[in-house]
C-alpha positions as CSV (number, residue, x, y, z in Angstrom):
1,X,237.0,32.2,65.8
2,X,238.0,33.7,62.4
3,X,237.0,37.2,61.7
4,X,234.1,38.0,59.3
5,X,233.1,41.2,57.5
6,X,230.2,41.6,59.9
7,X,232.4,41.3,63.0
8,X,234.8,43.9,61.5
9,X,231.9,46.3,60.9
10,X,230.8,45.7,64.5
11,X,234.3,46.5,65.8
12,X,234.4,49.7,63.8
13,X,231.0,50.8,65.2
14,X,232.1,50.0,68.7
15,X,235.1,52.4,68.3
16,X,232.8,55.4,67.3
17,X,231.8,57.9,69.9
18,X,228.1,58.5,70.5
19,X,228.0,61.7,68.4
20,X,229.9,59.9,65.6
21,X,227.5,56.9,65.7
22,X,224.6,59.3,65.5
23,X,226.1,60.9,62.4
24,X,226.7,57.5,60.9
25,X,223.1,56.5,61.6
26,X,221.7,59.7,60.0
27,X,223.8,59.3,56.9
28,X,222.6,55.7,56.6
29,X,218.9,56.9,56.7
30,X,219.6,59.7,54.2
31,X,220.8,57.2,51.5
32,X,218.7,57.6,48.3
33,X,219.8,54.4,46.6
34,X,217.8,51.2,47.0
35,X,217.5,49.2,49.1
36,X,216.9,51.8,51.8
37,X,216.9,51.4,55.6
38,X,213.7,52.2,57.5
39,X,214.1,54.8,60.2
40,X,212.5,52.6,62.9
41,X,215.0,49.9,62.1
42,X,218.0,51.9,63.4
43,X,216.6,54.8,65.4
44,X,217.7,54.5,69.1
45,X,219.2,51.1,68.3
46,X,222.6,49.9,69.6
47,X,225.6,48.8,67.4
48,X,224.6,45.2,67.4
49,X,221.2,46.0,66.0
50,X,222.7,48.4,63.4
51,X,225.2,45.8,62.2
52,X,222.4,43.2,61.9
53,X,220.3,45.7,59.8
54,X,223.3,46.5,57.5
55,X,223.9,42.8,56.8
56,X,220.2,41.8,56.5
57,X,219.5,44.8,54.1
58,X,222.6,44.7,51.9
59,X,224.1,41.2,52.4
60,X,227.5,41.0,54.1
61,X,229.6,42.1,51.2
62,X,227.2,44.9,50.3
63,X,227.1,46.1,54.0
64,X,230.9,46.6,53.8
65,X,230.6,48.7,50.6
66,X,227.8,50.8,52.1
67,X,229.6,51.2,55.4
68,X,232.8,52.4,53.7
69,X,230.9,54.8,51.6
70,X,229.1,56.3,54.6
71,X,232.3,56.7,56.6
72,X,234.0,58.6,53.7
73,X,230.9,60.8,53.1
74,X,231.0,61.9,56.8
75,X,234.8,62.5,56.7
76,X,235.7,59.5,58.8
77,X,238.5,58.5,56.4
78,X,240.7,57.0,59.0
79,X,238.0,54.7,60.3
80,X,237.2,53.7,56.6
81,X,240.8,52.9,55.9
82,X,241.1,50.8,59.1
83,X,237.9,48.9,58.2
84,X,239.1,48.4,54.6
85,X,242.4,47.0,55.8
86,X,240.8,44.8,58.5
87,X,238.5,43.2,55.9
88,X,241.1,42.9,53.1
89,X,241.0,39.3,51.9
90,X,237.9,38.4,53.9
91,X,234.8,36.9,52.2
92,X,231.2,37.0,53.3
93,X,229.9,34.4,55.7
94,X,228.9,31.0,54.3
95,X,225.8,31.1,52.2
96,X,226.1,34.7,51.1
97,X,225.3,34.9,47.4
98,X,227.4,38.0,47.0
99,X,230.6,36.7,48.5
100,X,232.4,36.3,45.2
101,X,233.3,39.2,43.0
102,X,236.1,41.5,42.1
103,X,238.7,42.5,44.7
104,X,237.4,46.1,44.6
105,X,233.9,44.8,45.4
106,X,235.2,42.8,48.3
107,X,237.1,45.7,49.9
108,X,234.7,48.4,49.0
109,X,237.2,50.2,46.7
110,X,235.7,51.4,43.4
111,X,232.1,50.4,44.1
112,X,229.3,52.6,45.4
113,X,226.0,51.9,47.1
114,X,223.5,50.1,45.0
115,X,226.4,48.4,43.1
116,X,227.1,51.5,40.9
117,X,230.8,51.7,40.3
118,X,232.8,54.8,41.2
119,X,234.0,55.3,37.6
120,X,230.4,55.1,36.4
121,X,229.0,57.5,39.1
122,X,231.7,60.1,38.3
123,X,231.9,59.5,34.5
124,X,231.1,63.1,33.6
125,X,233.7,64.6,36.0
126,X,236.4,62.1,35.0
127,X,235.8,62.7,31.3
128,X,236.2,66.5,31.8
129,X,238.9,66.6,34.5
130,X,241.4,63.7,33.8
131,X,244.3,65.5,32.0
132,X,247.0,62.8,31.8
133,X,245.3,60.0,29.7
134,X,248.4,58.4,28.2
135,X,249.9,57.0,31.4
136,X,246.5,55.6,32.3
137,X,246.3,53.9,28.8
138,X,249.9,52.5,29.3
139,X,248.9,50.8,32.5
140,X,245.6,49.5,31.1
141,X,247.4,48.0,28.2
142,X,249.9,46.4,30.5
143,X,247.1,44.8,32.5
144,X,245.4,43.5,29.3
145,X,242.3,45.7,29.9
146,X,242.6,47.2,26.4
147,X,244.2,45.8,23.3
148,X,247.0,47.5,21.3
149,X,244.5,48.4,18.6
150,X,242.2,49.9,21.2
151,X,245.1,51.8,22.7
152,X,246.0,53.3,19.3
153,X,242.4,54.2,18.6
154,X,242.0,56.1,21.9
155,X,245.4,57.9,21.4
156,X,244.3,59.1,17.9
157,X,241.5,61.3,19.4
158,X,242.4,65.0,19.5
159,X,241.3,66.0,23.0
160,X,241.6,64.4,26.4
161,X,237.8,64.5,26.7
162,X,237.4,62.5,23.5
163,X,240.1,60.1,24.6
164,X,238.2,59.5,27.9
165,X,234.9,59.0,26.1
166,X,236.5,56.4,23.8
167,X,238.1,54.7,26.9
168,X,234.7,54.4,28.5
169,X,233.4,52.6,25.4
170,X,236.3,50.2,25.5
171,X,235.8,49.4,29.2
172,X,232.4,47.8,28.5
173,X,234.1,44.7,27.2
174,X,236.2,44.2,30.3
175,X,233.3,44.5,32.8
176,X,234.0,45.3,36.5
177,X,237.6,44.0,36.3
178,X,238.5,46.8,33.9
179,X,236.7,49.4,36.0
180,X,238.4,48.2,39.2
181,X,241.9,48.5,37.5
182,X,241.0,51.9,36.2
183,X,239.9,53.0,39.7
184,X,243.2,51.7,41.2
185,X,245.1,53.8,38.6
186,X,243.0,56.9,39.2
187,X,243.4,56.5,43.0
188,X,247.1,57.6,42.6
189,X,245.7,61.0,41.3
190,X,245.1,61.9,45.0
191,X,243.8,65.4,44.7
192,X,241.3,64.6,41.9
193,X,239.9,61.5,43.7
194,X,239.8,63.2,47.1
195,X,237.9,66.1,45.5
196,X,235.4,63.8,43.9
197,X,234.8,61.8,47.1
198,X,234.6,64.9,49.3
199,X,232.7,67.4,47.2
200,X,230.3,65.1,45.3
201,X,227.6,65.3,48.0
202,X,228.1,69.0,48.7
203,X,228.0,69.9,45.0
204,X,224.7,68.0,44.6
205,X,223.2,69.9,47.6
206,X,224.4,73.3,46.2
207,X,222.8,72.5,42.8
208,X,219.5,71.6,44.5
209,X,219.6,74.7,46.7
210,X,220.3,76.9,43.8
211,X,217.5,75.3,41.9
212,X,215.2,76.0,44.9
213,X,216.1,79.7,45.0
214,X,215.5,79.9,41.2
215,X,211.8,79.5,42.0
216,X,211.8,82.7,44.1
217,X,210.9,86.0,42.5
218,X,213.2,89.0,43.0
219,X,211.1,90.4,45.9
220,X,210.9,86.9,47.5
221,X,214.7,86.6,47.2
222,X,215.1,89.9,49.1
223,X,212.8,88.6,51.8
224,X,214.7,85.3,51.9
225,X,218.0,87.2,52.5
226,X,216.3,89.4,55.1
227,X,215.4,86.3,57.2
228,X,219.0,85.2,57.0
229,X,219.9,88.3,59.1
230,X,217.4,87.4,61.9
231,X,218.9,85.3,64.7
232,X,215.5,84.6,66.3
233,X,214.3,83.0,63.0
234,X,217.4,80.9,62.6
235,X,217.1,79.4,66.1
236,X,220.6,78.4,67.0
237,X,222.3,79.1,63.7
238,X,224.4,82.3,63.3
239,X,222.9,85.1,61.2
240,X,224.7,86.1,58.0
241,X,226.0,89.7,58.2
242,X,223.8,92.1,56.1
243,X,226.9,93.4,54.2
244,X,227.6,89.9,52.8
245,X,224.2,89.5,51.3
246,X,223.1,93.0,50.3
247,X,224.3,92.6,46.7
248,X,224.3,88.8,46.5
249,X,222.5,87.1,43.7
250,X,221.1,83.6,44.1
251,X,224.5,81.9,43.4
252,X,226.3,84.2,45.9
253,X,223.6,83.5,48.5
254,X,224.0,79.8,48.2
255,X,227.8,80.1,48.5
256,X,227.5,82.2,51.6
257,X,225.1,79.8,53.2
258,X,227.2,76.8,52.5
259,X,230.3,78.6,53.8
260,X,228.6,79.4,57.1
261,X,226.2,76.5,57.6
262,X,228.0,73.7,55.8
263,X,225.9,70.5,55.9
264,X,223.1,72.3,57.9
265,X,222.4,74.6,54.9
266,X,219.3,72.6,53.8
267,X,217.9,72.8,57.4
268,X,218.4,76.6,57.5
269,X,216.8,77.0,54.1
270,X,213.8,74.9,55.2
271,X,213.3,77.2,58.3
272,X,213.3,80.3,56.1
273,X,211.0,78.9,53.4
274,X,208.5,77.8,55.9
275,X,208.5,81.2,57.5
276,X,207.8,82.6,54.0
277,X,204.9,80.2,53.6
278,X,206.8,78.6,50.6
279,X,206.2,75.0,51.8
280,X,206.0,73.9,48.2
281,X,209.7,74.6,47.8
282,X,210.7,72.6,50.9
283,X,210.1,69.4,48.9
284,X,212.9,70.4,46.5
285,X,215.6,70.5,49.2
286,X,218.1,67.7,49.7
287,X,217.6,65.4,52.7
288,X,218.0,67.2,56.0
289,X,220.1,65.6,58.6
290,X,218.2,66.9,61.6
291,X,214.8,65.5,60.6
292,X,212.7,64.2,57.7
293,X,211.9,66.8,55.1
294,X,208.4,65.3,55.1
295,X,207.9,67.1,58.4
296,X,205.4,69.5,56.8
297,X,203.2,66.7,55.6
298,X,203.6,64.9,58.9
299,X,202.3,67.9,60.9
300,X,199.4,68.4,58.5
301,X,198.3,64.8,58.8
302,X,198.1,65.3,62.6
303,X,195.8,68.3,62.5
304,X,192.1,67.7,63.0
305,X,191.1,71.0,61.4
306,X,192.3,69.6,58.1
307,X,191.5,65.9,58.3
308,X,189.0,63.7,60.1
309,X,190.0,61.2,61.4
310,X,193.6,62.2,62.0
311,X,196.6,59.9,61.9
312,X,198.1,59.9,65.5
313,X,201.2,62.0,65.6
314,X,203.1,59.4,67.5
315,X,202.7,57.0,64.5
316,X,204.1,59.5,62.1
317,X,207.0,61.2,63.9
318,X,209.5,58.6,62.9
319,X,207.7,57.4,59.7
320,X,209.5,57.6,56.3
321,X,207.6,57.9,53.0
322,X,206.7,54.2,52.8
323,X,205.5,54.1,56.4
324,X,203.3,57.2,55.7
325,X,201.7,55.7,52.7
326,X,201.0,52.4,54.6
327,X,199.4,54.3,57.5
328,X,197.2,56.5,55.3
329,X,196.1,53.6,53.2
330,X,195.2,51.7,56.4
331,X,193.2,54.5,58.0
332,X,191.6,56.1,54.9
333,X,191.3,53.1,52.7
334,X,189.9,54.0,49.2
335,X,189.7,57.6,50.4
336,X,193.5,57.9,50.7
337,X,193.9,59.8,47.3
338,X,191.4,62.4,48.4
339,X,193.2,62.8,51.7
340,X,196.5,63.2,49.9
341,X,195.0,65.8,47.6
342,X,193.7,67.9,50.6
343,X,197.2,67.9,52.1
344,X,198.9,68.8,48.8
345,X,196.6,71.7,48.4
346,X,197.3,72.9,51.9
347,X,201.1,72.9,51.3
348,X,200.7,74.6,47.9
349,X,201.9,71.5,45.9
350,X,199.1,71.8,43.3
351,X,201.5,70.4,40.8
352,X,201.2,67.0,42.5
353,X,197.4,66.8,42.6
354,X,197.5,64.8,39.4
355,X,198.9,61.9,41.5
356,X,195.7,61.9,43.6
357,X,193.2,62.0,40.8
358,X,190.9,59.0,41.2
359,X,187.7,60.3,39.5
360,X,188.1,58.3,36.3
361,X,189.9,55.2,37.6
362,X,193.2,54.0,36.3
363,X,194.6,55.5,33.1
364,X,194.6,53.6,29.9
365,X,197.6,51.5,29.3
366,X,200.6,53.1,27.7
367,X,204.3,53.6,28.2
368,X,205.8,53.1,31.6
369,X,206.4,56.8,31.8
370,X,202.7,57.4,31.3
371,X,201.9,55.0,34.1
372,X,204.2,56.8,36.6
373,X,203.8,60.4,35.3
374,X,207.5,60.6,34.4
375,X,208.3,62.4,31.2
376,X,204.6,62.9,30.2
377,X,202.4,65.9,30.3
378,X,198.6,66.4,30.3
379,X,197.1,64.8,27.2
380,X,199.7,62.1,27.2
381,X,202.1,64.2,25.0
382,X,205.6,63.4,26.0
383,X,207.6,66.2,27.6
384,X,210.4,65.9,25.1
385,X,207.9,66.1,22.2
386,X,206.1,69.1,23.7
387,X,209.3,71.0,24.2
388,X,211.1,69.9,21.1
389,X,211.8,73.4,19.7
390,X,213.0,74.7,23.1
391,X,215.3,71.7,23.7
392,X,216.8,71.9,20.2
393,X,217.7,75.6,20.7
394,X,218.7,75.5,24.4
395,X,220.4,72.2,25.2
396,X,224.2,72.6,25.4
397,X,225.6,69.3,26.8
398,X,224.9,67.2,23.7
399,X,228.0,65.1,23.9
400,X,227.4,64.1,27.5
401,X,223.7,63.3,26.7
402,X,224.8,61.1,23.8
403,X,227.3,59.3,26.0
404,X,224.5,58.3,28.4
405,X,222.1,57.4,25.6
406,X,224.8,55.1,24.1
407,X,225.4,53.5,27.5
408,X,221.7,52.8,27.9
409,X,221.5,51.3,24.4
410,X,219.1,53.9,23.1
411,X,221.4,54.7,20.2
412,X,224.2,52.6,18.7
413,X,227.7,53.6,17.8
414,X,226.9,54.4,14.2
415,X,224.1,56.7,15.2
416,X,226.3,58.3,17.9
417,X,229.0,59.1,15.4
418,X,226.5,60.4,12.8
419,X,225.0,62.9,15.4
420,X,228.4,64.0,16.6
421,X,229.4,64.8,13.0
422,X,226.9,67.6,12.7
423,X,228.4,71.1,12.9
424,X,226.2,72.8,15.5
425,X,224.4,71.7,18.7
426,X,221.1,72.5,17.1
427,X,221.9,70.2,14.1
428,X,223.0,67.5,16.6
429,X,219.7,67.8,18.5
430,X,217.6,67.6,15.4
431,X,219.4,64.4,14.3
432,X,219.0,63.0,17.8
433,X,215.2,63.6,17.6
434,X,215.2,61.6,14.3
435,X,217.0,58.7,16.0
436,X,214.6,58.7,19.0
437,X,211.7,57.8,16.7
438,X,212.9,54.3,16.4
439,X,213.1,53.8,20.2
440,X,209.6,54.8,21.1
441,X,208.6,55.9,24.6
442,X,211.5,54.0,26.2
443,X,214.0,56.2,24.4
444,X,212.2,59.4,25.3
445,X,211.9,58.4,28.9
446,X,215.6,57.8,29.2
447,X,216.3,61.0,27.3
448,X,214.1,62.8,29.8
449,X,215.9,61.4,32.8
450,X,219.3,62.4,31.3
451,X,218.0,65.9,30.7
452,X,217.0,66.2,34.3
453,X,220.5,65.4,35.4
454,X,222.5,67.3,32.7
455,X,220.3,70.3,32.1
456,X,218.7,70.9,35.5
457,X,218.1,74.7,35.2
458,X,216.8,74.4,31.7
459,X,214.3,71.6,32.7
460,X,213.2,73.6,35.8
461,X,212.6,76.6,33.6
462,X,210.6,74.6,31.0
463,X,208.4,73.0,33.7
464,X,207.9,76.4,35.5
465,X,206.6,78.0,32.2
466,X,204.3,75.1,31.2
């Protein structure tokens, strides 16, 4: 019987030890991209069930991409390489609509979960860190990914960052084939690519942890560091010596925690924050490997002194967010929003009570952002309009923001060049605001989402001071 992608995935899972399989299962549940796997679909399941879930959720070709991604994220590079080699040249089983595609898509090289390509996911890092652009252009020209005119145009740019930005524009015309070839060329820059693969997840976690600590006042930070000395509070995790934290600021504290606790840092942070009664900050943390970060909400839903009737704890212990919503809707019916509000008040998330407001029925129709609460503030004034002056003065990463606005068709190339021609970041931002007028709320929503990614600390500060 000929091998299929599914059978190769099953063979790989069979070779994993129990602890390795548990780590794989946890990482699969922690994926943020859609479609997501429900906890009850893989919790305490064997390798046959897990392989079935992978294929039914992502299709056979997509299951391979996700499996390879997870293996590399949990540092099982050898297993990933063996699986990629075993599936090289294999297609999905008959009837799979995603069997066809680029070679990189079939083998998992170059693509990420949710279909986002490696070169798109790491666009900012590659623009800033690729130093030898000319050899890359030579190979892209030889592979007919770019034309001689395009080659000369990119080479005419004065810095490597500008050359990489121009290259990204040119790749649009070649689609996934061009990205796959670029990925294969970049793969030979081993140190850079290994660093991007290995440190991407950790860097994101460190940023979120730092953002969480930014919400603590100076006295609270001292108390937070004090708890990190206490072995009885940390329950199984080693305390950090007092001398290493005595003069540490927020950034130093995060570095010390990551150095000692590694991937368990979010879990340790959650223990300390809950001890400090800062449950509102637990929700800012990245996903925690040892249990759902919705644990606070789960416990509260199971307490009769807060709610009547209560949701049975047994039905919530393994429930994810969607399961929790389904259960509360089933038990509390039209009273679900009021129940949610009581819980949010109890965990000090007053900022989220707006989501539970049912006193006046549905809001009037408007932009998609207004419907979801994204990018808008009370009174329906958009966040980017309300904070126009502050954003003009304080945004630094204008070029990166313009790159993404161009990619999302919010601005065109002529507008992009016009904005970039302005001498200062403030002038660029003023010109950008003029251009956003023609895009309406859609442009503002996309701009808002980009700001959340590129200017995290600025956005957190603006929201905190609203």
